[in-house]
C-alpha positions as CSV (number, residue, x, y, z in Angstrom):
1,X,30.9,84.3,-13.1
2,X,30.6,81.6,-15.8
3,X,33.4,79.6,-14.1
4,X,31.4,79.6,-10.8
5,X,28.3,78.5,-12.7
6,X,30.2,75.6,-14.4
7,X,31.7,74.5,-11.0
8,X,28.2,74.3,-9.6
9,X,27.2,71.7,-12.2
10,X,30.4,69.8,-11.7
11,X,29.7,69.5,-8.0
12,X,26.0,68.5,-8.6
13,X,27.2,65.9,-11.1
14,X,29.6,64.4,-8.6
15,X,26.8,64.1,-6.0
16,X,24.6,62.4,-8.6
17,X,27.4,59.9,-9.5
18,X,28.1,59.1,-5.9
19,X,24.4,58.6,-5.2
20,X,24.1,56.3,-8.2
21,X,27.1,54.3,-7.0
22,X,25.6,53.9,-3.5
23,X,22.2,53.0,-4.9
24,X,23.8,50.4,-7.2
25,X,25.8,49.0,-4.3
26,X,22.7,48.8,-2.2
27,X,20.8,47.1,-5.0
28,X,23.6,44.6,-5.5
29,X,23.8,43.8,-1.8
30,X,20.0,43.4,-1.2
31,X,18.9,41.9,-4.5
32,X,21.8,40.2,-6.3
33,X,24.4,39.2,-3.7
34,X,23.5,36.7,-0.9
35,X,25.9,38.6,1.3
36,X,22.7,40.3,2.5
37,X,22.2,37.2,4.6
38,X,25.5,37.8,6.2
39,X,25.0,41.5,7.0
40,X,21.3,41.6,7.7
41,X,20.7,38.3,9.4
42,X,23.4,35.6,9.2
43,X,26.0,38.0,10.8
44,X,23.6,39.3,13.3
45,X,20.9,36.7,14.1
46,X,20.9,33.2,12.6
47,X,18.0,30.7,13.0
48,X,19.0,27.1,13.4
49,X,16.1,24.6,12.9
50,X,15.5,21.8,15.3
51,X,13.9,18.8,13.6
52,X,11.2,17.0,15.5
53,X,10.9,13.2,15.7
54,X,8.2,11.7,13.5
55,X,5.3,10.1,15.4
56,X,5.7,6.4,16.1
57,X,3.2,3.9,14.7
58,X,1.9,1.0,16.9
59,X,-0.2,-2.0,16.1
60,X,-3.6,-2.7,17.7
61,X,-1.9,-4.4,20.6
62,X,0.4,-1.4,21.3
63,X,3.5,-3.0,19.8
64,X,5.7,-0.4,18.2
65,X,6.0,-1.2,14.4
66,X,7.5,2.1,13.2
67,X,10.0,4.1,15.3
68,X,12.9,6.5,14.9
69,X,16.6,6.2,14.9
70,X,19.0,9.2,15.4
71,X,21.1,10.4,12.5
72,X,23.3,13.4,12.0
73,X,23.9,15.8,9.1
74,X,27.1,17.6,8.6
75,X,26.5,21.2,7.6
76,X,28.9,23.7,6.1
77,X,28.9,27.5,5.7
78,X,31.6,28.0,3.0
79,X,32.6,31.6,3.8
80,X,33.4,30.5,7.4
81,X,35.7,27.7,6.3
82,X,39.4,28.1,6.9
83,X,42.2,25.9,5.7
84,X,41.6,22.5,7.3
85,X,42.8,18.9,7.4
86,X,40.9,17.4,4.4
87,X,42.3,13.9,5.1
88,X,41.2,14.0,8.7
89,X,37.7,15.0,7.7
90,X,37.6,12.3,5.0
91,X,38.7,9.7,7.5
92,X,36.1,10.7,10.0
93,X,33.3,10.5,7.4
94,X,34.7,7.4,5.8
95,X,34.9,9.1,2.4
96,X,37.7,10.1,0.1
97,X,39.6,13.4,0.0
98,X,38.3,13.9,-3.5
99,X,34.8,13.5,-2.1
100,X,35.5,16.2,0.4
101,X,36.6,18.6,-2.3
102,X,33.6,17.9,-4.5
103,X,31.2,18.4,-1.6
104,X,32.7,21.7,-0.6
105,X,32.7,22.9,-4.2
106,X,29.0,22.0,-4.5
107,X,28.2,23.8,-1.2
108,X,30.0,27.0,-2.5
109,X,27.9,26.8,-5.7
110,X,24.7,26.8,-3.6
111,X,25.7,29.7,-1.3
112,X,28.8,31.0,0.4
113,X,26.9,32.5,3.2
114,X,24.2,30.0,4.1
115,X,24.6,26.6,5.8
116,X,24.1,23.8,3.4
117,X,24.4,20.0,3.6
118,X,27.9,18.6,3.3
119,X,27.1,15.0,4.2
120,X,23.7,13.6,5.1
121,X,22.8,11.0,7.6
122,X,26.3,10.2,8.9
123,X,26.5,7.2,11.2
124,X,26.6,7.4,15.0
125,X,30.2,6.2,14.8
126,X,31.2,9.0,12.4
127,X,29.4,11.5,14.5
128,X,31.3,10.3,17.6
129,X,34.6,10.7,15.7
130,X,33.7,14.1,14.5
131,X,32.7,15.5,17.9
132,X,36.2,14.9,19.1
133,X,37.8,16.9,16.3
134,X,35.2,19.4,15.2
135,X,37.3,22.3,16.5
136,X,39.7,21.5,13.6
137,X,37.0,22.3,11.0
138,X,35.8,25.9,11.2
139,X,32.6,26.5,9.2
140,X,31.3,23.0,9.8
141,X,28.6,22.0,12.3
142,X,26.5,18.9,12.9
143,X,22.7,18.9,12.9
144,X,20.7,16.0,14.5
145,X,17.5,14.6,13.2
146,X,15.8,11.1,13.1
147,X,15.1,8.6,10.4
148,X,12.5,5.8,10.3
149,X,13.2,2.3,11.5
150,X,10.8,-0.7,11.0
151,X,11.8,-3.3,13.7
152,X,9.7,-6.1,12.1
153,X,10.8,-5.4,8.6
154,X,7.4,-6.1,7.1
155,X,4.5,-4.2,5.4
156,X,6.7,-2.1,3.2
157,X,3.9,-1.0,0.9
158,X,1.6,-0.2,3.8
159,X,4.0,2.1,5.7
160,X,5.4,3.7,2.6
161,X,8.6,5.8,2.8
162,X,9.9,9.2,3.7
163,X,11.9,11.2,1.2
164,X,13.5,14.7,0.8
165,X,11.0,17.3,-0.2
166,X,10.8,18.3,-3.9
167,X,10.3,21.9,-5.1
168,X,6.6,21.2,-5.5
169,X,6.4,20.0,-1.9
170,X,8.0,23.3,-0.7
171,X,5.8,25.4,-2.9
172,X,2.6,23.8,-1.6
173,X,3.6,23.7,2.1
174,X,2.7,27.3,2.9
175,X,6.2,27.9,4.2
176,X,6.6,24.9,6.4
177,X,9.1,22.9,4.4
178,X,12.6,24.1,3.5
179,X,15.2,22.5,1.3
180,X,16.6,19.4,3.0
181,X,13.4,18.6,4.9
182,X,11.8,15.2,4.6
183,X,8.1,14.3,3.9
184,X,6.0,11.1,3.7
185,X,5.8,10.1,0.0
186,X,3.6,7.0,0.1
187,X,1.6,4.7,2.3
188,X,0.6,5.8,5.8
189,X,3.7,8.1,6.0
190,X,2.0,10.1,3.2
191,X,-1.6,9.8,4.4
192,X,-0.9,11.0,7.9
193,X,2.0,13.4,7.1
194,X,0.4,16.3,8.8
195,X,0.1,14.4,12.1
196,X,3.4,12.5,11.9
197,X,5.8,15.3,11.0
198,X,5.5,17.4,14.2
199,X,6.6,21.0,14.4
200,X,10.1,22.2,13.9
201,X,11.9,24.2,16.6
202,X,14.2,27.2,16.2
203,X,17.3,28.3,18.0
204,X,18.5,31.9,17.5
205,X,22.3,32.4,17.6
206,X,23.8,35.9,17.7
207,X,26.8,36.5,15.3
208,X,29.2,39.5,15.1
209,X,30.3,41.4,12.0
210,X,33.0,38.8,11.4
211,X,30.4,35.9,11.4
212,X,31.6,34.5,14.7
213,X,29.0,33.1,17.0
214,X,28.5,35.1,20.2
215,X,26.0,32.8,21.9
216,X,22.2,32.5,22.2
217,X,20.2,35.5,21.4
218,X,18.4,37.0,24.5
219,X,19.5,34.0,26.5
220,X,17.2,31.8,24.5
221,X,14.1,33.8,25.3
222,X,12.8,33.5,21.7
223,X,13.9,29.9,21.1
224,X,11.2,27.4,20.2
225,X,11.4,23.7,21.0
226,X,10.6,21.1,18.4
227,X,7.4,19.2,19.0
228,X,7.4,15.5,18.1
229,X,4.7,14.2,15.8
230,X,1.6,12.5,17.0
231,X,1.8,8.7,17.5
232,X,-0.6,6.6,15.4
233,X,-2.3,3.5,16.7
234,X,-2.9,1.3,13.7
235,X,-5.5,-1.4,13.4
236,X,-3.0,-4.0,12.2
237,X,-2.5,-7.2,14.2
238,X,1.2,-7.8,13.6
239,X,0.9,-11.5,14.4
240,X,-1.3,-12.2,11.4
241,X,0.4,-9.6,9.2
242,X,3.6,-11.5,9.7
243,X,1.9,-14.8,9.0
244,X,0.2,-13.5,5.9
245,X,3.6,-12.4,4.4
246,X,5.1,-15.8,5.2
247,X,2.2,-17.6,3.5
248,X,2.5,-15.4,0.4
249,X,6.2,-15.9,-0.1
250,X,7.1,-16.6,-3.7
251,X,3.6,-15.7,-4.8
252,X,1.9,-12.7,-6.4
253,X,-1.3,-11.5,-4.8
254,X,-2.8,-9.9,-1.7
255,X,-4.5,-10.5,1.7
256,X,-6.9,-8.1,3.4
257,X,-8.5,-8.9,6.7
258,X,-11.1,-6.6,8.4
259,X,-12.8,-6.5,11.7
260,X,-16.5,-6.3,10.5
261,X,-17.8,-4.4,13.5
262,X,-15.4,-1.5,13.2
263,X,-14.0,-1.6,9.6
264,X,-10.5,-1.8,11.1
265,X,-8.0,-3.6,8.9
266,X,-6.3,-6.4,10.7
267,X,-3.9,-7.5,7.9
268,X,-2.8,-5.8,4.7
269,X,-0.5,-8.0,2.7
270,X,0.9,-7.2,-0.7
271,X,3.1,-9.8,-2.3
272,X,5.8,-9.7,-3.3
273,X,6.7,-7.3,-0.6
274,X,9.9,-5.6,0.6
275,X,11.6,-4.6,3.7
276,X,10.7,-1.0,4.4
277,X,14.1,-0.4,5.9
278,X,15.5,-0.7,2.4
279,X,14.0,2.8,1.7
280,X,15.7,4.5,4.6
281,X,19.1,6.1,4.7
282,X,21.7,7.0,2.1
283,X,21.1,3.9,0.0
284,X,17.5,4.9,-0.7
285,X,17.9,5.7,-4.3
286,X,19.8,2.5,-5.2
287,X,17.3,0.3,-3.3
288,X,14.3,2.0,-4.9
289,X,15.7,1.5,-8.4
290,X,16.2,-2.2,-7.5
291,X,12.5,-2.4,-6.5
292,X,11.5,-0.8,-9.8
293,X,13.6,-3.2,-11.7
294,X,12.1,-6.3,-10.1
295,X,9.9,-8.0,-12.7
296,X,7.3,-9.0,-10.1
297,X,6.7,-5.2,-9.3
298,X,6.8,-5.2,-5.5
299,X,6.2,-1.5,-5.5
300,X,2.5,-2.1,-6.4
301,X,0.2,-1.9,-3.4
302,X,-2.0,-4.8,-4.6
303,X,-4.7,-4.7,-1.8
304,X,-5.9,-1.4,-3.2
305,X,-4.3,-1.1,-6.6
306,X,-4.6,-4.7,-7.9
307,X,-7.7,-5.0,-10.0
308,X,-9.0,-8.5,-10.4
309,X,-12.3,-10.0,-11.6
310,X,-14.0,-11.2,-8.3
311,X,-15.0,-14.5,-10.0
312,X,-17.3,-16.7,-8.0
313,X,-16.8,-14.7,-4.8
314,X,-19.3,-12.2,-6.5
315,X,-22.1,-14.8,-6.3
316,X,-23.3,-14.1,-2.7
317,X,-23.8,-10.5,-3.6
318,X,-25.8,-11.3,-6.7
319,X,-27.9,-13.7,-4.7
320,X,-28.7,-11.1,-2.0
321,X,-29.5,-8.4,-4.6
322,X,-31.8,-10.9,-6.4
323,X,-33.6,-11.8,-3.1
324,X,-34.1,-8.1,-2.3
325,X,-35.5,-7.4,-5.8
326,X,-37.9,-10.3,-5.5
327,X,-36.5,-11.9,-8.6
328,X,-36.1,-15.2,-6.7
329,X,-36.8,-16.5,-3.2
330,X,-34.7,-18.7,-0.9
331,X,-36.4,-21.9,-2.3
332,X,-36.0,-21.1,-6.0
333,X,-34.3,-24.0,-7.8
334,X,-32.8,-24.3,-11.2
335,X,-31.5,-27.3,-13.2
336,X,-27.8,-27.6,-13.9
337,X,-26.7,-30.0,-16.7
338,X,-23.1,-28.8,-16.4
339,X,-23.6,-25.6,-18.4
340,X,-25.8,-22.6,-19.1
341,X,-26.8,-21.4,-22.6
342,X,-26.9,-17.7,-23.0
343,X,-28.2,-17.4,-26.5
344,X,-25.6,-19.3,-28.6
345,X,-23.0,-18.8,-25.9
346,X,-22.3,-21.7,-23.4
347,X,-21.2,-20.9,-19.9
348,X,-19.6,-24.0,-18.5
349,X,-20.0,-25.2,-14.9
350,X,-17.5,-27.4,-13.0
351,X,-20.2,-29.8,-11.9
352,X,-23.4,-31.5,-13.1
353,X,-25.7,-30.8,-10.2
354,X,-29.1,-31.4,-11.6
355,X,-31.9,-29.6,-9.7
356,X,-30.1,-27.3,-7.2
357,X,-31.3,-24.6,-4.8
358,X,-29.5,-21.4,-3.6
359,X,-27.9,-22.8,-0.5
360,X,-26.3,-25.7,-2.3
361,X,-25.6,-23.5,-5.4
362,X,-23.4,-21.2,-3.2
363,X,-21.7,-24.2,-1.5
364,X,-21.0,-25.8,-4.9
365,X,-20.3,-22.5,-6.7
366,X,-22.7,-23.5,-9.5
367,X,-22.2,-21.2,-12.5
368,X,-25.5,-22.5,-14.0
369,X,-27.5,-21.5,-10.9
370,X,-26.2,-18.0,-10.8
371,X,-26.5,-17.4,-14.5
372,X,-30.2,-18.2,-14.0
373,X,-30.3,-15.8,-11.1
374,X,-28.9,-13.0,-13.2
375,X,-31.3,-13.8,-16.0
376,X,-34.2,-13.6,-13.5
377,X,-33.0,-10.2,-12.2
378,X,-32.5,-8.5,-15.6
379,X,-35.7,-9.9,-17.2
380,X,-37.9,-9.3,-14.1
381,X,-39.5,-6.3,-15.7
382,X,-39.9,-7.8,-19.1
383,X,-37.5,-8.4,-22.0
384,X,-38.0,-4.9,-23.4
385,X,-37.0,-3.3,-20.2
386,X,-33.7,-5.1,-19.7
387,X,-31.5,-2.1,-20.0
388,X,-33.4,-0.1,-17.4
389,X,-33.5,-3.1,-15.1
390,X,-29.7,-3.5,-15.6
391,X,-29.3,0.1,-14.5
392,X,-31.3,-0.7,-11.3
393,X,-29.2,-3.8,-10.7
394,X,-26.0,-1.8,-11.3
395,X,-27.1,0.8,-8.7
396,X,-27.8,-2.0,-6.1
397,X,-24.4,-3.7,-6.7
398,X,-22.6,-0.3,-6.4
399,X,-23.9,0.1,-2.9
400,X,-21.5,-2.8,-1.9
401,X,-18.5,-0.7,-3.1
402,X,-18.0,-2.0,-6.6
403,X,-16.8,0.5,-9.1
404,X,-15.8,3.1,-6.6
405,X,-13.2,4.0,-4.0
406,X,-14.0,2.9,-0.5
407,X,-12.0,5.8,1.0
408,X,-9.3,3.9,2.9
409,X,-6.7,6.0,4.6
410,X,-4.1,5.1,2.0
411,X,-3.1,7.0,-1.2
412,X,-3.6,5.8,-4.7
413,X,-6.6,3.5,-4.1
414,X,-8.2,2.2,-7.3
415,X,-11.9,1.9,-7.9
416,X,-12.0,-1.1,-10.2
417,X,-14.2,-1.5,-13.3
418,X,-18.0,-1.7,-13.2
419,X,-19.7,-0.3,-16.3
420,X,-23.0,1.3,-16.5
421,X,-25.4,0.6,-19.3
422,X,-24.3,3.5,-21.5
423,X,-20.9,1.8,-21.9
424,X,-22.7,-1.1,-23.7
425,X,-24.9,1.3,-25.6
426,X,-21.8,2.7,-27.2
427,X,-20.7,-0.8,-28.2
428,X,-24.0,-2.5,-29.1
429,X,-26.4,0.3,-29.6
430,X,-29.8,-0.4,-28.1
431,X,-29.6,-4.1,-29.0
432,X,-28.2,-5.8,-25.9
433,X,-29.6,-7.7,-22.9
434,X,-28.7,-10.1,-20.2
435,X,-26.9,-12.5,-22.5
436,X,-24.5,-9.8,-23.6
437,X,-23.3,-9.3,-20.0
438,X,-23.9,-12.8,-18.6
439,X,-20.3,-13.2,-17.5
440,X,-21.0,-10.6,-14.8
441,X,-23.4,-13.2,-13.2
442,X,-20.3,-15.1,-12.1
443,X,-18.0,-12.2,-11.4
444,X,-16.2,-12.4,-14.8
445,X,-16.0,-10.2,-17.8
446,X,-16.1,-6.4,-17.5
447,X,-16.1,-6.2,-13.8
448,X,-13.0,-5.9,-11.6
449,X,-12.5,-5.2,-7.9
450,X,-9.6,-4.8,-5.5
451,X,-8.9,-7.3,-2.7
452,X,-10.0,-4.5,-0.3
453,X,-13.4,-4.4,-2.0
454,X,-13.7,-8.1,-1.8
455,X,-12.9,-8.2,1.9
456,X,-15.3,-5.3,2.5
457,X,-18.1,-7.4,0.9
458,X,-17.5,-10.1,3.4
459,X,-17.6,-7.5,6.2
460,X,-21.0,-6.3,5.0
461,X,-22.4,-9.9,4.8
462,X,-20.9,-10.6,8.3
463,X,-22.7,-7.5,9.6
464,X,-26.0,-8.6,7.8
465,X,-26.3,-5.5,5.7
466,X,-23.8,-2.7,6.4
467,X,-20.1,-1.9,6.5
468,X,-17.9,0.7,8.0
469,X,-15.3,2.2,5.7
470,X,-12.1,0.1,6.0
471,X,-9.3,2.0,7.6
472,X,-5.8,1.4,9.0
473,X,-5.5,3.9,11.8
474,X,-7.8,3.5,14.8
475,X,-6.3,6.3,16.9
476,X,-4.4,9.5,16.4
477,X,-2.4,11.2,19.1
478,X,-2.7,10.7,22.9
479,X,-6.5,11.1,22.7
480,X,-6.8,8.3,20.1
481,X,-8.9,10.5,17.8
482,X,-10.7,8.6,15.0
483,X,-11.7,10.3,11.8
484,X,-15.5,10.8,11.6
485,X,-15.9,9.1,8.3
486,X,-14.7,5.8,9.8
487,X,-17.5,5.4,12.3
488,X,-20.5,5.8,10.0
489,X,-22.5,2.7,8.9
490,X,-22.9,2.3,5.1
491,X,-25.9,0.2,4.3
492,X,-26.0,-2.0,1.2
493,X,-29.7,-1.9,0.6
494,X,-30.6,-5.6,1.5
495,X,-32.9,-6.5,4.4
496,X,-31.3,-8.5,7.2
497,X,-33.9,-11.3,6.6
498,X,-32.3,-12.3,3.3
499,X,-28.8,-13.0,4.7
500,X,-29.3,-16.3,6.6
501,X,-29.8,-18.5,3.5
502,X,-26.7,-17.0,1.8
503,X,-24.7,-17.3,4.9
504,X,-25.8,-21.0,5.3
505,X,-24.5,-21.6,1.8
506,X,-21.2,-20.0,2.6
507,X,-21.0,-22.1,5.8
508,X,-21.5,-25.2,3.7
509,X,-18.9,-24.2,1.2
510,X,-16.3,-24.6,3.9
511,X,-17.8,-27.1,6.3
512,X,-19.8,-29.6,4.2
513,X,-18.5,-32.6,2.3
514,X,-19.6,-31.1,-1.0
515,X,-18.2,-27.6,-0.4
516,X,-15.6,-26.1,-2.7
517,X,-13.4,-25.1,0.3
518,X,-13.9,-28.2,2.5
519,X,-10.2,-28.7,2.9
520,X,-10.0,-25.4,4.7
521,X,-12.1,-26.3,7.8
522,X,-10.8,-24.9,11.1
523,X,-11.0,-27.1,14.2
524,X,-13.8,-25.8,16.5
525,X,-14.5,-22.7,14.4
526,X,-17.3,-22.3,11.9
527,X,-16.0,-20.2,9.0
528,X,-18.3,-19.1,6.2
529,X,-16.7,-18.5,2.8
530,X,-16.8,-18.5,-0.9
531,X,-14.2,-19.7,-3.3
532,X,-13.5,-18.1,-6.7
533,X,-11.5,-19.0,-9.7
534,X,-10.7,-16.0,-11.8
535,X,-9.9,-16.4,-15.5
536,X,-6.4,-15.2,-16.4
537,X,-5.7,-14.7,-20.1
538,X,-2.0,-14.7,-19.5
539,X,-1.6,-18.0,-17.6
540,X,-3.1,-20.2,-15.0
541,X,-6.3,-18.9,-13.3
542,X,-6.1,-16.9,-10.1
543,X,-7.2,-18.5,-6.8
544,X,-9.6,-16.4,-4.7
545,X,-11.4,-16.9,-1.4
546,X,-13.5,-14.5,0.7
547,X,-15.0,-15.4,4.1
548,X,-15.6,-14.5,7.7
549,X,-15.6,-16.2,11.1
550,X,-17.1,-17.2,13.4
551,X,-20.4,-17.6,11.7
552,X,-22.2,-16.1,14.7
553,X,-20.8,-12.8,16.0
554,X,-18.0,-12.5,13.3
555,X,-14.7,-11.2,14.4
556,X,-12.8,-11.2,11.1
557,X,-13.6,-10.9,7.4
558,X,-10.9,-11.8,4.9
559,X,-10.1,-11.8,1.2
560,X,-7.2,-13.7,-0.4
561,X,-6.1,-13.7,-4.0
562,X,-3.2,-15.8,-5.2
563,X,-2.3,-15.1,-8.8
564,X,-1.7,-18.3,-10.9
565,X,-3.0,-20.4,-8.0
566,X,-5.8,-22.2,-9.9
567,X,-9.0,-23.0,-8.1
568,X,-10.1,-21.0,-5.1
569,X,-10.0,-24.0,-2.8
570,X,-6.4,-24.8,-3.8
571,X,-4.4,-21.9,-2.2
572,X,-6.6,-18.9,-1.3
573,X,-9.0,-20.8,1.0
574,X,-6.3,-22.7,3.0
575,X,-4.3,-19.5,3.4
576,X,-7.4,-17.8,4.7
577,X,-8.1,-20.6,7.2
578,X,-4.6,-20.3,8.7
579,X,-5.0,-16.5,9.0
580,X,-8.4,-16.7,10.6
581,X,-7.4,-19.5,13.1
582,X,-4.3,-17.5,14.1
583,X,-6.3,-14.4,14.7
584,X,-9.1,-16.1,16.7
585,X,-7.0,-18.5,18.7
586,X,-3.4,-17.3,18.5
587,X,-2.4,-20.8,17.4
588,X,-2.6,-23.1,14.4
589,X,-3.5,-26.6,15.3
590,X,-2.4,-29.6,13.2
591,X,-4.9,-30.2,10.4
592,X,-6.3,-33.6,9.7
593,X,-5.4,-33.2,6.0
594,X,-1.8,-32.5,7.0
595,X,-1.6,-29.0,5.6
596,X,1.0,-26.8,7.3
597,X,2.0,-23.2,7.1
598,X,5.5,-24.2,6.1
599,X,4.3,-26.3,3.1
600,X,2.2,-23.4,1.7
601,X,4.9,-20.9,2.4
602,X,7.5,-22.9,0.5
603,X,5.3,-23.4,-2.5
604,X,6.5,-21.3,-5.4
605,X,3.8,-19.9,-7.7
606,X,5.7,-17.0,-9.2
607,X,4.9,-16.8,-13.0
608,X,7.6,-17.7,-15.4
609,X,9.8,-15.0,-16.8
610,X,10.8,-14.6,-20.4
611,X,14.4,-14.4,-21.5
612,X,14.0,-11.5,-23.9
613,X,17.5,-12.1,-25.4
614,X,16.7,-15.7,-26.3
615,X,12.9,-15.5,-26.7
616,X,12.7,-18.7,-24.7
617,X,10.0,-19.2,-22.0
618,X,11.5,-20.5,-18.8
619,X,10.1,-23.5,-16.9
620,X,6.9,-22.8,-15.0
621,X,7.7,-22.2,-11.4
622,X,4.3,-23.5,-10.2
623,X,4.7,-26.4,-7.8
624,X,1.4,-28.1,-8.5
625,X,-0.7,-28.9,-11.5
626,X,-4.1,-27.5,-11.0
627,X,-5.8,-28.2,-14.3
628,X,-8.7,-30.2,-13.0
629,X,-8.5,-29.7,-9.2
630,X,-10.8,-27.5,-7.2
631,X,-9.3,-28.3,-3.8
632,X,-5.9,-29.2,-2.5
633,X,-7.4,-32.7,-1.6
634,X,-8.1,-33.4,-5.2
635,X,-4.5,-32.2,-6.0
636,X,-3.2,-34.8,-3.6
637,X,-5.4,-37.5,-5.0
638,X,-4.4,-36.7,-8.6
639,X,-0.7,-36.4,-8.0
640,X,-0.5,-39.0,-5.3
641,X,1.5,-36.8,-2.9
642,X,1.2,-36.1,0.8
643,X,0.8,-32.6,2.1
644,X,4.0,-33.0,4.2
645,X,6.1,-33.2,1.1
646,X,4.5,-30.4,-0.9
647,X,7.8,-28.5,-0.7
648,X,9.5,-31.2,-2.7
649,X,7.4,-30.4,-5.7
650,X,8.6,-26.8,-6.0
651,X,10.3,-26.3,-9.4
652,X,13.7,-24.7,-9.5
653,X,14.8,-22.1,-11.9
654,X,16.8,-23.8,-14.8
655,X,20.5,-23.1,-15.1
656,X,21.2,-20.9,-18.0
657,X,24.5,-19.7,-19.4
658,X,23.1,-16.2,-19.8
659,X,22.1,-14.7,-16.4
660,X,18.6,-13.3,-16.2
661,X,16.9,-10.8,-14.0
662,X,16.3,-12.6,-10.7
663,X,12.9,-14.1,-10.2
664,X,13.2,-14.1,-6.5
665,X,11.0,-11.5,-4.7
666,X,12.5,-8.8,-2.5
667,X,13.0,-10.2,1.0
668,X,9.9,-9.6,3.0
669,X,10.6,-11.4,6.2
């Protein structure tokens, strides 16, 4: 009896052991081993993704400026691989046999049972060779997709680039992105990723227990076709975009042009630039590191990330705010002896103008006049109330977009610096007034703005009191949808009646004999503008110009900044005039002063580099001496050269025995 009892427990024990083994095996298959994919899905039903083409981008005249090119990936499922001709595969892919072995080893390390990338973005030629011999490589298959192509090779910072997704991208995509997918990482490619990417398709292939494909599941009943991304119609005019990049060759700076009536950006030039095709394909990493290593930092999107003091281009805004506040009237005059005394601090003026009114003060860019204007604003409510009055002034200036992001449809926009009164309270306590911040009267000191903000100011003045948020995309998809925020008028808080006197002064700045931008007159077009010379503690001053044209019914507002360009009338203003004329007339007529696009394009203003190994400063690359000139005409007079031979004055880089980092910008043709 005891023997039977013991046998009972032995049998029960055997059943328990067998159950544990089965449970352990099941746990291993389902949790630990990726063979589950083979038994549960890969060997029964496998999904193969179809990648959609990204949406094309067109300019405002419907010219394609971003399109797609077909490429192919070679995928491998390691457990399906049989012995194969490694040399034949290497020759087809134009790689070495050792590369083939390394790639297969890497694929096995990722998963034996899932298809992984063996070679990305193989060429059309390699794809054609492979198709003829694919039967010789079991376990391998090709997967087609598209990559970006930029036929005009311009506006690299504007379009941005597409790159393989990161783990964070996958985690934040709510299941859309998978390893190996691509996503817009910067520029318009990033801002409009949700529209451009389209929707992936799926093909379901049935496999048997030996992992051999048996054909489409249910005759393709459950397959899903890929849906191409939405096309985008940009506001860019490719004609002036190309011209702007040509004019800014060998210079550091930016150009932004806006259509005032819509806020649509016509040109968006960041210099130095780069060919966006460099950040496409297998050489992406190498080319990106080359951009990062460039000492002139072409990766910076200067129209929205470059922060500069606006300089004298700020004066029209201050004049309008003063008129609105009643601190002055259009006939108010001040005396200019060539300087302004702010306490014991002297603010110099470039001219001795004597008694001067607002219109002439704008045309002559008189520092003295606008320091008096600022004093009148801040002391309007009495000397004891200056800090509160400054707060009111700050609020009015902020309505123009200073010190805040404008909300352009581009990532990484900067807001610039524009301090409120509490900033000065921390520094000076309660004992500060208009003389402390007098530099802001002429757009210097603790105020900075982006070129986009400067151009937007001109759009607001051109519209006589409002602007629409600047934007780069004017239509999304076949229905040309426009985002709601880009059709709303933003008012700057100045009555329309105050604009004529300021606009007359800006007209005279370009079109009168005493204007600071008189060398930038456009035949048969009345352009209004304002030059600026921005102090630069690290070298020659920056050249700035903002303007719009025509004076009546304006079609284009523009801001140009050329680092190390000297006075505003020297480089920024003539460059603006070429851009405006090209946009309005589609031609550039010969100028009476002899200026040509070619001469300005060939002028090299790149700042000098420092040989850190020798601690020797290289010869300045500026082509012109701008110490005392406030227009290119005065440059000609002082140097006794003709505009036609400007290119001969370009300095060349000295020959050194030790090679340096190149100071040539990345090709942006």
